[in-house]
N, C-alpha and C positions, 0 to 999 in steps of 0.2 A: 496521887500526884497533886502538888500544891496549886492553888489558884494563883496564877501569875499576874498580879495586880498591875505590874508595870506595863503589861501589854495593852491595857485599855485606859490606864490613868498614870501618866508619867509625872504628875505633879503631887501625888500622894507621898508625903515624906515621913509620916508617923502612922502607925497602925498597931493593932493588937492581934496576936496570932496564937494558935495552939501548937505546942511542940509534938511532933509526930515521932521523932526518933532522935537519939543522942548517941554518938560514937566518938568518945573522946572530945576533941575540939569541934567535931562536925555536928551541926544541929540542923535538922530538917523541920520545916513548919508546914501547917496546913494551908497557909496563904503567905505571900510575900510581895513586898513592893521593891525589894532589893533586886537590881538588875545584875544577872550573873556574868555579864560580859558577852560580847559577840559582835560580829560584823566589824571587827577592828577596834571596838570600844571596850575599855577596861571596865571591870565590875565596880559596883557601888561599895562603899564602906559606911559604917555608922555605929550604932550601939544596939544592944539587946538587953533589956533590964539594966541599963547603965554600963554593961560590959562591952568592950570594943568588938565590933564585927570587922575583922581584918581582911577577909576574902570571901567571895561568893562565887560558886561555880556549879555546873551540872555534874552530877555523879550518876551516870546512867540517865534516867529520865527525871530524877529528883534534883531539886536545887538545894545545895548544901551551903550553910553559913558557918564559917570558921570563927568560933568564939573561944579564944584561949582563956583558961581559968574558970570555965563555967561549971556549975553544979546542977544543971538542969535535968529534969526527968520528963519522960513522955507524959502527956496529959496536962502539963503546966501551961498556964497562960502567961505570955510575956509581952512587954511593951517594946516596940522596935522604933528606932529613929534613924533615918538616913542622914548622912552628912549632906545637907541640902545644897550648900554652896558648891560642893564638889559635883553633885549630881547635875545641878543646873548648868554648870560650866561644861559638863560632858554632853548634855542635851544640846546646848548651843553649838558645841564643836561638831557633833554628828550632823545636825541640820546644816551647819555651815559647810561641811564637807560635801553634802549633796548639792548645795547651791553653787559652791565653787567649781566642782567638777562639771556640772551641767553647763555652767557658763564657759568653762574652758573648751568643752566639747563643741559648743556652738562656734567657737573660733577655729577649732581643728577637729572635724568629725572623725578622724582616724585615731584619736586618742582613746586609750583604754586604761582602766585601773588595774594595777598589779597587786597592790596591798594598800591597806588603810590602817592608821593608828590614831586613836582618839584617847588621850590621857590628860590628866590635870596639868602636867608640865610641858607636854609636847603634843602637837597635832599635825599630821601630815598625810598626804595622799601620794602614793608612788605611781607614776605614770609610765606607760610602756616606752616612752621616748621623751626627749628634751623638748621644752617649749621656751620660746624667747620671752623677754620681759615685755615686749610690745603686746604679745598675745596675753600674757598674764594681766597686764594693765587693762586691756579691753575687757577681759573676763571679770576683773574686779569692778569695773564700771557697771557691768550688767548686774553682778551680784549685789552690789550696794544699792543700786536702783531698786532692786526687788526688796531689799530690806526697808528702804524708805517708803515703798508702796505698801508695806505691811501685809504681804500676801498670806493667805491661810495655808497652814501645813496640816494635811489630813491623812489619816491612816485608815485603810480599808483592807478587807480580806478577799482574795480572789482564788478561784479554783484553777487547776492545771488546764482544763479544757475551755477556759474563758477565752473567746476570740480577741478580747482587748489586751490579753497578756502580751501580745506581740508589740504593743506600744511601750511596754515596761522595760526598763533597764534591769536585767535579771540574769543570773547564772543558775539555770535550773538544775544543773548537775550537782550543785551544792545543797539542794533542798531535797530531803528524803521524801519518798513516795508516801502519800497520806498526810504529810505535814502541811499545815495551812500556809499559804503564801501571803505575807503581810506586805502591802504596798503603800509607800509614803509618797504623797504628791505635794509639790510646792507650787501653788497657783497653776499656771499652765507652762511653767518653766521646766519642771522635772517630775518624772514618774519613775520611782525606783523601788525594787523589792528590798525590804530592810525590816528586821525585827528589833532594831534598837529603839532607844527613847529619844524623842525630839520635842522641840518647843511647838506651840500651837500657832504662832504667827511669826513671820520673818522679822518683824520689827523688834522682837525680843533680842535679836542678835546684836542690834545697835550698829556694829561695823564688822567687816571682815577684811583682813589684810594679809597679804603674803609677805613674809619677812626674809625668806631665803629659799634657795633650791640647791640641792647637792646630789651628787651621784649616789645611786643606791646599788651600784654594781650591776650584776646581771639582771636585777629586777627592773632597772630603769632609772628614773630621776624622781627624787623625793621633793615635793613642793610643800614646804612648811608654812602654816598659816596660824593666825590668831583671830579670836572673835571678842566682841564686847569691849570692855575697858582695856583689856590686854592688847587688843588690836590698835586701839587709839594711842595707848602709851608707846607701843612699838613703832607706829607710824611717826609719832612726834620725835622719838629718839633718832630714827633714821633720817628724818628730815633735817634735824639739827646737825647730824653728822655730815650730810650732803652739803649743807651750808658752810660748814667748816672746810670741807674739801674744796668747795668753790672759792672760798677766801684764800686758801693756801695756794691754789693753782693760779690765782689771779684771772680766773675765767668768768665769763657771763654764765648764768644758770643754764641758758639754752645751748651753750657751747661746751659744757663741762664734760659730756661723754666723749666728744671729739678730742678735747684737750687731754683727757686721761688716756684715750686710745693712742694719741701721738706720743705721750710719755712712755707708754708700754713699748711702743715701737722703738723709741730711743734707747730704752733700757735693754731691749733685746739686742740691739746693735752693739751696745757697750759690752754686754755679756759675751757676745760672739767675738768681739775684739780682744777681750781678756783671755778667752779660750785659745784664740790664735796665738797671742803673745806667749801664753803658758806653754803651748805645744812647741813653739819655736825655741823657747828657752830650754826645755827639757831635752829637745833633740840635740842641742848644742852642748849639753853637759858632758864633761869628762870627769872620771872619778879621781878623787884625791886619796893619797895613801895615808891611812891612820894606823901605823904600826902593822902593816901587812894586810889591813882591811880596806877594800876598795869602797869608798863612800861617795855617793852622788848626793849632794846636799843643796838646799835652796831655801831662802826666806822670801816669801812671796806676799804681795799685797792683793788680797781678795782674789785669789786664783781659783780656777774652776776645779772643784774637788774630784770630779770624774777623771779629768785629764791627769791630775796628780796621782790618783790611784792606779790608773792604767800604766803610767810611767814607772811607778814604784814596783808594780808587778813585773814589768819588763826587766828592770835592773836587778830585781831579786832572782829572776830566772837565769840571769847570766852569772850568778854567784856574788853579786855586789850587794851593797847596803844603800837604801834610799832613806834620807832623813829630810823630810819636807815640813815646813811650817808656813801656814798661810794666815795672814792677819786681816780681818775686816772688822765687823762689829764684835767679833769674838776671835779666839785663837783656835785654829784647827791644826792638828798634828798627825802626820802619817810616818810610820817607821816600818820599813820592810827589809828583810835580810835573807840573802842566800848563803850567808856565812854562818856556820854553826857556832862560832864564838860569840855572836851577837844575839842575845835573847831579847827580842823586841818588847814582849809583854813586861818583862822585869824592868828594863831600862825606862820604858815610857811611864810605867806606874810610879817609879821612883821620882822621875823628873817632874811630872805633872803634879804629883802629891806635894812636892816642895813649893809649888806655885798656886796651890788651891784649886788645881784642876783635877780631871778624872780621865782615865783611859783604860783600855783593855784590849784583849785579842789573843793571838797565839804567839809562840816564840818566833815564828817567821813573818808575822804581820800583825801590827797593832795600830790602833788609832784612838784619838781622844781630843781633848781640848780644854780651854779655860775661858771664863767669861770676860776677863779683863784684857782688852787688846793691848794695853800698855805693857803687858808681861810677855808679849810675843818675842822680842829680841832676847830677853833673859832665858826663855824656854829654849829657844834655838841654840843659844850658846851652851846651856847646860846639857842639852841633848848630845851635842858634838863632844863636849868634855867627857861625858860618860862613855861614849864610844872610844875615845882616845885613851881611856884607862885600861882597856882590855888588852 
């Protein structure tokens, strides 16, 4: 079993090692500083005798390095180099995740982690439930104060029968019997079981910033964050965006949240008004005769799509044809038919294709659209003309 250097020295980026075995692209060494991934953190990459190490992972109890195109043999000595910028970013990210979650948990003791992901392009922690931006703001204040205080980040090993283990944030069921328990402490802020690689002092993080949160489905809510220069850049970009929004709304900075909330309320009222008007209009529709085909037709301005779809299905079920075009920022088209003479897919494809749009569906129901709203009336006319030819 290889000496896992990363467990006691996360800052070693270059080392010499002996090759234990080679199986195609898979190379095992007698010692390695490459972290094979774990705890939500992705693996290291780098080079081995100048050849790219593209992946590192456990295979059984051995750490395997994927080195495409190698001609290595057991017993050879090789010089290994980690992609240090990538490794240090991951170290900062993993330490930042500990700091962020512990700060969030101080605000809401019932929070729990569902999943973690620490990669070069994205870093997030999935929580068991949603948290408000006020809670996130307070947590970030705590976390960034800890960064400014440059607290020590220490790694120790504990046994399962250690009474102090009850103070540690840990999921014992994920740690095999006999496996050592590595515990990472951040000052007196956090004590967590973790075998990943971390920085030595919180000051190395420079800054931590949450830039978005999104639903993670049944897993909970994903809180995305950045550290270091990336955090500073993201904070500056979002601050600039907020200033533009403040300017566009004519609001004071301290009032912008209330202003946007009022605007959302007004938009919701306007949308409901459009839905009501659309429902009223389709209820009053009477079919027109197009050579024996009963056609319910309408050209709408920014109509509710769900209402039009439901109406089209109703008219189709009665044996009629529904031809609806709605124009807003784009053109939306719905064609439904309960008359076998009208092939909706064929007609819609021909009409929209002539106007640079796209559509598809089935012979009895098709939908599509075009990007240019100025083509709405032309599409509507062409749609009716095609039906009239049947």
